[in-house]
C-alpha positions as CSV (number, residue, x, y, z in Angstrom):
1,M,0.0,0.3,-0.1
2,S,1.5,3.2,-1.1
3,T,1.7,6.5,0.9
4,Q,0.8,9.6,-0.4
5,Q,3.3,12.6,0.7
6,P,1.7,15.4,2.5
7,A,1.5,18.8,0.6
8,A,3.4,20.7,3.0
9,E,6.3,18.5,2.2
10,F,5.8,18.7,-1.4
11,V,9.2,18.8,-3.2
12,P,9.9,18.2,-7.3
13,P,11.3,15.0,-8.0
14,A,15.1,15.4,-8.5
15,N,15.3,13.5,-11.4
16,A,12.5,15.1,-12.8
17,E,13.1,16.5,-16.4
18,A,12.4,20.1,-16.8
19,P,10.5,21.2,-19.7
20,E,11.9,22.0,-23.0
21,D,10.4,25.5,-22.5
22,G,12.2,26.3,-19.3
23,I,11.5,26.6,-15.7
24,D,7.8,25.3,-14.9
25,L,6.7,28.5,-12.9
26,F,3.5,27.0,-11.5
27,A,5.1,24.0,-10.4
28,V,7.3,26.4,-8.3
29,L,4.4,28.5,-7.1
30,I,2.9,25.3,-5.9
31,A,5.8,24.1,-4.3
32,I,6.2,27.5,-2.6
33,A,2.4,27.6,-1.4
34,S,2.8,24.2,0.0
35,Q,4.8,25.8,2.8
36,W,2.6,28.4,4.0
37,R,3.0,27.6,7.2
38,I,6.7,28.2,7.5
39,M,6.5,31.3,5.7
40,L,3.6,32.7,7.9
41,L,5.5,31.6,10.9
42,T,8.7,33.1,9.8
43,S,7.1,36.3,8.6
44,L,5.4,36.8,11.8
45,L,8.5,35.9,14.0
46,A,10.5,38.6,11.6
47,F,7.4,41.2,12.1
48,A,7.6,40.6,16.0
49,V,11.2,41.1,16.2
50,A,11.0,44.5,14.4
51,V,8.0,45.7,16.4
52,A,9.9,45.0,19.5
53,Y,13.1,47.0,18.3
54,I,10.9,49.9,17.1
55,S,9.3,50.2,20.5
56,T,12.7,50.2,21.8
57,L,13.6,53.4,19.9
58,K,13.6,56.6,22.0
59,P,11.1,59.0,21.0
60,Q,12.2,62.4,19.6
61,F,11.0,65.8,20.0
62,V,12.0,68.8,17.4
63,A,11.6,72.4,18.9
64,S,12.1,74.9,16.1
65,A,12.8,79.0,16.4
66,S,13.1,81.6,13.8
67,F,14.6,84.8,13.0
68,V,15.3,87.2,10.4
69,P,18.4,89.4,9.9
70,E,18.1,93.2,9.5
71,E,19.2,93.4,6.3
72,H,18.7,97.3,6.1
73,Q,20.9,97.8,8.9
74,S,24.5,98.7,8.2
75,S,25.5,101.1,11.3
76,A,29.1,100.9,12.9
77,G,29.8,98.2,15.6
78,S,27.2,95.8,14.4
79,L,26.7,92.7,12.5
80,G,26.8,94.4,9.4
81,W,29.6,94.2,7.8
82,L,28.1,91.1,5.8
83,F,27.9,90.1,2.5
84,A,26.2,92.2,0.1
85,D,25.5,89.5,-2.6
86,Q,24.7,86.5,-0.7
87,G,22.8,88.1,2.4
88,R,23.4,88.0,5.7
89,S,22.0,84.3,6.2
90,P,25.1,82.3,5.3
91,L,26.8,84.7,8.4
92,Y,24.1,84.0,10.7
93,V,24.0,80.2,10.1
94,G,27.9,80.3,10.6
95,L,27.7,82.0,13.8
96,L,25.1,79.6,15.3
97,R,27.8,77.0,14.6
98,S,30.4,79.0,16.1
99,R,32.2,77.9,19.3
100,S,31.2,81.3,21.1
101,V,27.3,80.8,20.8
102,E,27.6,76.9,21.9
103,D,29.3,77.5,24.8
104,E,26.9,80.3,25.5
105,V,23.9,77.9,25.0
106,I,25.9,75.2,27.2
107,E,26.1,78.1,29.9
108,Q,22.4,78.9,29.8
109,V,20.8,75.5,29.6
110,G,23.6,73.7,31.9
111,L,24.1,70.9,29.2
112,M,27.1,69.3,30.5
113,A,25.2,68.1,33.5
114,L,22.0,67.7,31.1
115,F,24.4,65.5,28.8
116,K,26.1,64.0,31.6
117,T,29.7,64.9,30.9
118,S,32.2,66.8,32.2
119,S,34.0,67.8,28.7
120,R,33.0,70.8,27.1
121,E,34.2,69.5,23.9
122,T,31.9,66.7,24.0
123,A,28.8,68.7,25.2
124,R,29.5,70.7,22.0
125,N,29.6,67.7,19.8
126,I,26.1,66.5,21.2
127,L,24.7,69.9,20.7
128,A,25.9,70.1,17.4
129,G,24.8,66.6,16.7
130,K,20.8,67.7,17.9
131,S,20.9,70.9,16.2
132,S,20.2,72.1,12.6
133,F,19.9,75.5,11.1
134,S,18.3,76.6,7.8
135,A,17.8,79.5,5.7
136,G,14.9,79.9,3.7
137,A,14.6,82.1,0.1
138,D,12.5,84.4,2.2
139,S,15.7,85.3,4.7
140,I,14.1,83.6,7.6
141,I,16.7,81.4,9.4
142,T,15.3,78.3,11.4
143,I,16.6,76.7,14.0
144,E,15.6,73.1,14.9
145,V,16.7,71.1,18.2
146,R,16.1,67.4,18.6
147,D,16.1,65.9,21.5
148,G,14.3,63.1,23.5
149,N,12.8,65.4,26.3
150,A,10.3,68.2,24.4
151,Q,10.9,70.9,27.1
152,D,14.7,70.5,26.9
153,A,14.3,70.9,22.9
154,A,12.4,74.2,23.3
155,K,15.0,75.5,26.2
156,I,17.9,74.7,23.6
157,A,16.2,76.3,20.6
158,N,15.4,79.8,22.3
159,A,18.8,79.2,24.1
160,Y,20.4,79.8,20.6
161,L,18.6,82.9,19.8
162,D,19.8,84.3,23.7
163,A,23.1,83.4,22.8
164,L,23.1,84.8,19.3
165,Q,22.0,88.4,20.6
166,V,24.7,87.7,23.5
167,E,27.3,87.1,20.5
168,N,26.0,90.4,18.6
169,D,26.5,92.6,21.5
170,N,29.8,91.3,22.3
171,M,30.8,92.1,18.6
172,R,29.0,95.8,18.4
173,L,30.9,96.4,22.0
174,Q,34.2,95.1,20.6
175,E,34.0,96.9,17.3
176,S,32.3,100.1,18.6
177,G,35.2,100.2,21.1
178,E,37.9,100.3,18.5
179,I,36.0,102.9,16.4
180,T,35.7,105.0,19.5
181,K,39.3,104.7,20.2
182,F,40.2,105.7,16.6
183,F,38.2,108.6,16.6
184,E,38.9,109.6,20.1
185,H,42.8,109.3,18.8
186,Q,42.1,111.2,15.6
187,L,40.4,113.9,17.3
188,Q,42.9,114.4,20.2
189,Q,45.9,114.6,17.2
190,E,43.7,117.0,14.8
191,R,43.0,119.2,18.1
192,G,46.9,119.6,18.3
193,E,47.3,120.3,14.8
194,L,44.2,122.9,15.2
195,T,46.4,124.6,18.2
196,T,49.5,124.4,16.2
197,A,47.9,126.3,13.2
198,E,46.1,129.0,15.5
199,T,49.6,129.8,17.0
200,Q,51.1,130.0,13.7
201,M,48.4,132.5,12.4
202,A,48.9,134.3,16.0
203,R,52.5,134.8,15.0
204,V,51.7,135.8,11.3
205,Q,49.3,138.6,12.6
206,R,52.0,139.8,14.7
207,A,54.7,139.8,12.2
208,T,52.1,141.8,9.4
209,G,50.1,143.5,11.9
210,L,47.0,142.5,9.9
211,I,44.2,141.3,12.3
212,V,41.3,142.3,10.1
213,P,42.9,141.9,6.8
214,E,40.0,143.1,4.3
215,S,39.4,146.4,6.5
216,Q,43.1,147.2,7.5
217,T,43.7,146.9,3.7
218,Q,41.4,148.9,2.7
219,S,42.2,151.4,5.2
220,G,45.4,151.4,4.2
221,L,44.5,151.9,0.6
222,S,42.2,154.9,1.4
223,A,44.7,156.4,3.4
224,I,47.5,156.5,0.6
225,A,44.6,157.7,-1.7
226,T,43.7,160.9,0.7
227,V,47.2,161.7,1.4
228,R,48.0,161.8,-2.7
229,Q,44.7,163.8,-3.0
230,Q,46.0,166.4,-0.2
231,V,49.6,166.3,-2.3
232,T,47.7,167.1,-5.1
233,T,45.8,169.9,-3.7
234,L,48.6,171.6,-2.2
235,E,50.7,171.5,-5.2
236,V,47.7,173.1,-7.0
237,Q,47.8,176.2,-4.6
238,L,51.4,176.1,-4.7
239,A,51.3,176.6,-8.4
240,A,48.9,179.3,-7.9
241,S,50.7,181.3,-5.3
242,L,54.3,180.9,-7.2
243,Q,52.5,183.3,-10.1
244,S,52.1,186.0,-7.7
245,E,54.6,185.3,-5.0
246,T,58.3,184.6,-4.8
247,E,60.1,181.3,-3.4
248,K,60.8,183.1,-0.2
249,N,57.2,183.8,0.8
250,P,56.0,182.3,3.7
251,E,53.2,181.1,2.0
252,V,54.9,179.2,-0.5
253,E,57.5,177.9,2.4
254,R,54.4,176.6,4.1
255,L,52.9,174.9,1.5
256,R,56.0,173.2,0.0
257,S,56.9,172.4,3.7
258,Q,53.4,170.5,3.8
259,I,53.7,169.1,0.6
260,A,57.1,167.7,1.6
261,Q,55.7,166.2,4.7
262,L,52.5,164.4,2.9
263,K,55.1,162.7,0.5
264,T,57.3,161.4,3.4
265,E,53.8,160.1,4.8
266,E,52.8,158.5,1.5
267,Q,56.5,157.2,1.0
268,I,55.9,155.6,4.5
269,L,52.5,154.2,3.8
270,E,54.0,152.6,0.5
271,G,57.1,151.4,2.0
272,S,57.9,147.9,3.5
273,G,58.1,149.0,6.9
274,A,56.5,146.9,9.9
275,S,53.0,148.1,11.0
276,P,51.6,148.1,14.3
277,A,49.2,145.3,15.2
278,G,45.9,146.6,14.0
279,A,47.3,149.2,11.6
280,A,47.0,149.4,8.0
281,P,49.9,147.8,6.5
282,A,52.5,149.3,3.9
283,A,51.0,149.3,0.6
284,G,54.2,147.2,0.0
285,Q,53.5,144.7,2.7
286,M,50.0,144.1,1.4
287,P,50.5,141.4,-1.1
288,Q,52.7,139.1,1.1
289,A,51.1,140.0,4.2
290,N,47.8,138.9,2.6
291,L,49.3,135.9,1.5
292,D,50.6,134.8,4.6
293,I,47.4,135.5,6.4
294,E,45.4,133.8,3.8
295,R,47.3,131.0,4.2
296,A,47.3,131.0,7.9
297,Q,43.4,131.0,8.1
298,R,43.3,128.5,5.5
299,D,45.3,126.0,7.7
300,V,42.7,126.9,11.0
301,R,39.7,126.4,8.7
302,Y,41.2,123.1,7.6
303,H,41.8,121.8,10.9
304,D,39.1,123.2,12.5
305,T,36.7,121.5,9.9
306,L,38.3,118.2,10.7
307,V,38.0,118.7,14.8
308,N,34.1,119.2,14.6
309,S,34.1,116.4,11.8
310,L,35.8,113.8,14.2
311,A,34.0,115.0,17.1
312,S,30.7,114.4,15.7
313,Q,31.7,110.9,14.5
314,F,33.1,110.3,18.0
315,E,30.0,110.9,19.9
316,S,28.0,109.3,17.0
317,A,30.1,106.0,17.9
318,R,29.7,106.7,21.4
319,L,25.9,106.7,21.3
320,D,25.6,103.9,18.7
321,A,27.6,101.8,21.5
322,A,25.4,103.0,24.0
323,F,21.9,102.8,22.4
324,S,22.7,99.7,20.1
325,H,19.9,97.6,18.6
326,A,19.4,93.9,17.6
327,A,21.0,92.7,14.3
328,F,18.0,90.4,13.9
329,Q,14.5,90.6,14.7
330,I,12.8,87.1,16.4
331,V,10.0,85.7,14.4
332,D,9.0,82.9,16.7
333,R,10.7,81.8,19.9
334,A,10.5,77.8,20.3
335,V,7.2,76.2,22.2
336,V,7.2,72.9,23.7
337,P,6.4,70.2,21.2
338,E,3.3,68.3,21.7
339,R,4.2,65.5,19.1
340,K,7.0,63.0,18.6
341,A,8.8,63.7,15.7
342,W,10.8,60.4,15.4
343,P,10.7,57.5,14.9
344,P,7.7,57.2,12.3
345,R,6.3,54.2,13.3
346,K,3.6,54.0,10.7
347,P,6.1,53.4,7.7
348,Y,8.5,51.8,10.0
349,L,5.9,49.2,10.5
350,M,5.1,49.0,7.0
351,I,8.7,48.3,6.3
352,S,8.9,46.1,8.6
353,A,5.7,43.9,7.1
354,V,7.3,43.8,3.8
355,F,10.7,42.9,5.1
356,A,8.8,40.0,7.3
357,A,7.2,38.6,4.4
358,F,10.3,38.8,2.5
359,L,12.2,36.6,4.9
360,G,9.5,34.2,5.1
361,L,9.6,33.9,1.3
362,V,13.6,33.3,1.7
363,A,13.1,31.1,4.5
364,V,10.5,28.7,2.2
365,I,12.7,29.0,-0.6
366,A,15.8,27.8,1.8
367,R,13.6,24.8,2.9
368,L,12.9,23.6,-0.7
369,V,16.4,24.1,-1.7
370,W,17.4,21.6,1.2
371,L,14.7,19.3,0.9
372,R,15.8,18.9,-2.9
373,I,19.2,18.6,-1.9
374,I,18.7,15.6,0.4
375,S,16.3,13.8,-1.5
376,N,19.0,13.0,-3.9
377,P,21.3,10.2,-2.6
378,Q,24.0,11.4,-4.2
379,H,24.0,14.9,-2.4
380,R,23.5,12.9,0.8
381,Q,26.4,11.0,0.4
382,Q,28.3,14.2,-0.4
383,L,27.3,15.8,2.8
384,R,28.1,12.8,4.9
385,T,31.6,13.4,3.1
386,L,31.8,16.8,4.4
387,R,30.5,16.4,7.7
388,R,33.3,13.7,8.6
389,A,35.7,16.0,7.2
390,F,34.9,18.4,9.8
391,T,34.3,15.8,12.8
392,S,37.1,13.6,12.1
393,R,40.3,13.9,14.1
C-alpha cells in the first residue's frame, strides 16, 4: 500500500526532467504555496522582532525657533559688515555653529549636567548633533533642536536665540570700542594740529600787523589815496601862489613844507616797514602779508573743520555703542512640541511587514532547496563526506 506525500512536504523529484521550454513557474509556485505555514511563522516572527525593536526606539521631539536678519542695518559696530551679494543668512548660520554661541548655549541651559559629561568639547559635539540650521529663500533662518525631552528641546532652541544676541552685543561693543578709540585718537591729534595752526596764525598776525585783513587793507589803501589827494591839492595851491609870490614867501614855504611832509607820509604808507598790530600795513607789504594771513587762516579753517567732523563721528560712535539695537528680529520663539517627530512608526511598521514577508519567502525557498538536496542520494553522500571532514580528527 503506497503512502501519499503530504502537500506541506511537496518537493519536485530530483530526477524530474525540466520542460523543454524552461522552468515550470506553476510548479514552483505550488511548491512555495505548500510551505505556507513556514512562511507565515517566519514572517510573524520577523515582524514581531521588528515591532519589538521599534518599540525600544527612544522618541524624539523637535523644537524650532526662527528669526530674520535686519538687512537694512549697516551702522558701525553691528553685525553689518556682511556679504552684500549673498545676504546675511550664511553668516548667521555660521555664527550659530560657532564655538562662542555653543558655549553660551551650554552655559544657559546647563547642558554639561544634562548630557552627563564633564568635557565641554563632548557637550559641544552632542549639541551640534542635536541642532540643525536652515535659511529659506525669504531670509528667515530656522533653528531646529531634536531631543528626547520636549521641554529641553524648546529650551535649547530659545537659548540659541539668546546666545546669538549676546554674541551680537559683544561684537558690537568690541567694534564700537575700536571705532571710538580710533576717533578719540584722531580727535586728540587733530586738536593738537588746530592749536599749532592757531599759534602760527597769531604769529603771522603779529608779524604783519593784520588783524582784520580786508578792512585794514582797505583802510591802508584809503589812507594812501587821501594823502595823494592832499598832495595834489597843495601842489595846485603852490602853483597858484608862485604866479604872484616869490619863493621866499612864507605862504609858498608853508605849502612846500606840507607837501614834503605828505610825500614822506605817502612813502611810509607805500613802504615795506613793519606796521603795528591793527594798523593798516604798508602798501608794499600788502600782497605778501595778505598771502601769509590767507594761508594761516586756511590752515586754521581746515583743522577746525576736521576737529568738528571727528568730534561728531566720535559722539555718534559713543551713542551707537550705548544705544545699539539688535541685528536680527525674532520671528518665533520655540514652544514645547506636543507630537513626537521620530521615529515614524507607521512607515517603519510597513517596511517591517514587507521585510518580514521577504524573510518568510527566503525561508521557504531555503527549505525547498534543502529538501531537494537531501532527496538526492548522491547529494546525501556528499553531505556525509563533508560532515566527516569536519568531525574527524
